[in-house]
Structure formats: structure tokens, C-alpha cells
C-alpha positions, -999 to +999 in steps of 0.1 A: +250+101-147+213+097-132+222+066-113+253+084-097+231+114-090+205+092-073+230+076-052+247+110-042+210+123-034+203+095-010+235+106+011+220+139+019+184+134+013+159+110+033+156+079+012+123+067+029+094+089+037+100+115+065+067+109+075+061+070+078+090+055+065+079+042+031+109+033+008+125+055-019+102+086-015+107+117+003+072+125+011+045+096+001+011+107-011-006+097+024+018+121+044+015+148+021-024+148+025-016+148+061+001+183+055-025+196+030-040+220+055-075+203+047-084+201+083-069+235+094-085+251+124-083+272+150-060+263+177-071+271+216-052+269+246-064+260+280-056+282+295-034+305+272-008+326+278-021+365+281-019+384+245-017+351+224-037+362+191-056+341+174-040+310+162-047+286+132-031+252+129-029+231+097-026+199+114-023+181+149+013+178+159+016+141+160+021+108+136+034+116+103+031+156+109+055+155+139+078+130+120+084+156+089+085+186+113+113+171+134+131+158+100+130+193+085+142+210+119+165+189+136+179+165+107+181+193+080+157+177+052+153+209+034+132+196+005+103+191+032+100+229+033+079+229+003+052+206+018+054+224+051+049+256+033+020+243+016+005+236+054+016+268+064-003+287+037-036+267+044-035+278+080-030+314+070-060+312+048-079+294+076-074+327+096-090+347+068-063+360+048-071+365+012-081+403+008-052+428+005-014+422+013-002+396+037+029+398+059+042+368+075+064+374+101+084+343+113+092+336+150+129+339+151+152+309+162+182+319+186+215+320+165+233+291+184+203+271+170+205+284+135+242+275+135+238+241+148+209+233+124+223+251+097+191+269+089+164+289+104+133+262+101+102+287+109+118+313+081+127+288+054+088+273+058+077+308+059+092+314+025+079+282+013+043+295+023+046+328+011+055+314-026+023+290-023+000+321-012+010+342-040+006+311-068-029+309-052-037+345-059-027+360-021-001+388-024+019+377+006+057+383+016+078+373+042+090+399+066+116+391+093+114+420+114+117+400+148+149+395+167+157+384+200+170+410+223+188+388+249+199+352+254+172+327+263+172+291+275+163+261+253+126+258+258+127+217+257+116+206+290+103+236+305+068+239+313+042+268+304+051+290+333+087+286+329+085+294+291+066+323+294+093+335+323+122+325+299+108+344+269+095+373+288+107+405+270+131+384+248+120+397+215+116+430+198+107+444+160+143+459+146+147+492+137+126+501+108+106+470+112+073+482+115+077+507+086+081+476+067+049+455+075+027+490+077-005+485+053-001+447+056-021+419+073+003+409+099+006+372+107+030+356+128+042+322+118+061+295+133+064+256+129+044+246+160+023+257+192+028+239+226+021+261+253+017+296+232+047+314+251+067+324+220+038+334+195+024+355+227+060+370+232+059+378+196+029+395+195+035+415+222+070+427+204+050+432+175+020+455+194+046+474+211+061+486+179+032+490+159+000+494+184-024+502+153-019+464+141-037+450+176-073+446+159-059+423+131-029+404+142-032+367+140-010+337+139-005+305+116+015+274+126+020+242+107+011+221+137-006+225+173-002+198+198-036+177+202-049+192+234-045+226+221-067+224+190-105+224+185-126+218+154-134+243+128-159+268+140 
């Protein structure tokens, strides 16, 4: 039975490390270390979009980290959410979470993308991160209150200005969503930051619904492109 189960698992799970290709392991020790969040730091954009909150990233979007994110997001390697959630939790902690309740607000994917992929990557990673934070003593919960109010084009291949135009006014907080987050420290979360357009739009929507959150609003991601990221301050 055990051999049969392993053969079946090989059909639906990566038989090699998703990060480096090491054989017969979902994620090897080295790639898991790359996602440990030990080097979590503030991400900066030059220039950054208006309204972008302070963002912390657990890792640089390259090598094994890039490969693992793509395997989870595009190829449906769902068991990788645990390691990615641990990385996101480290980025949330680096941003100052630790006192009081934390509400993780994932950036939503378009419905057509969720249908095509079979899951919502940012939300799945956020749920794993919240679990990791709670186990570490931080009262955290996922509050998926953001939604798309209109269709947007696929962001791949678009430049920074085009992404801002594509997303301008596209997000909103669902009815009653502000009440669900009140009293908690709000952290916008996503898997990746490149130009910052998505998180800037998410921040605009949250501020419009809950102006009082302005001072404490921040964001966290698993990875940032190398040009966006600076050393810990």
C-alpha cells in the first residue's frame, strides 16, 4: 500500500525539489532555507507608485525562490504553500507584527485566473502564514475583504506605468469588510512584488474604506525582484 501511495503521489506532486530539482523530495533543505525568511528586509521601488505602503519581503525573486513560487502558482504544487507561508510570516514579522491582532489581507486574483489555476495562490499562502504566526504566538487571521470591481488585463508583459493604469480603481473592499478588520493591524499580502502597482491599488482601496488605518497600514510578500530590495535597515 505504501508503495502504491508513493507512485500515486508522484503523479500529482513534484517528484523532484521544486526549487533546484534534487530528486525525490518536494523541497530540499537548501531551498527550504532560502524560504526561511532569515534575510527578510524592506523592499523599495525606485521610483515607487504613489500610495505604496512599507513592504517587507522574505527573499529575492530569483533562483530556487522563483522556481518554488512558479511551481505553486502556475503548476498547482499546493503542498508548497506551507514553506511559502513560513516565508510570508517572516516578512510580516519583519514589518513589525507581534503586538496585538494581525489581519492579513490577501490581494485577490481575477476569477478567470483562479479558474485556470484551480486555486488562489495569495490567499492560500496567506492562510499558511496566519497558521505559522499563530503557532509563534501572534494572533493572526486572514481577512479576504478585497475584490475586483472590474475586469483587468493580464499584467505579464506590462511596464510599470501600464500596470498602474490597468489597475487604477480596480479594487474595492467588499460590503462590511471594514468592520471585519477593525481593531487589528492590517497587512496587505501577496506572493510577489515587481512594480508595486498591485499593492498600491490594494492600499488605496483599503484606505478608502477605512481611513483610520492609514498610519499603520503595511504590506508583506514572499519575494521581491532584486532591484526592488535593499538590505535590512
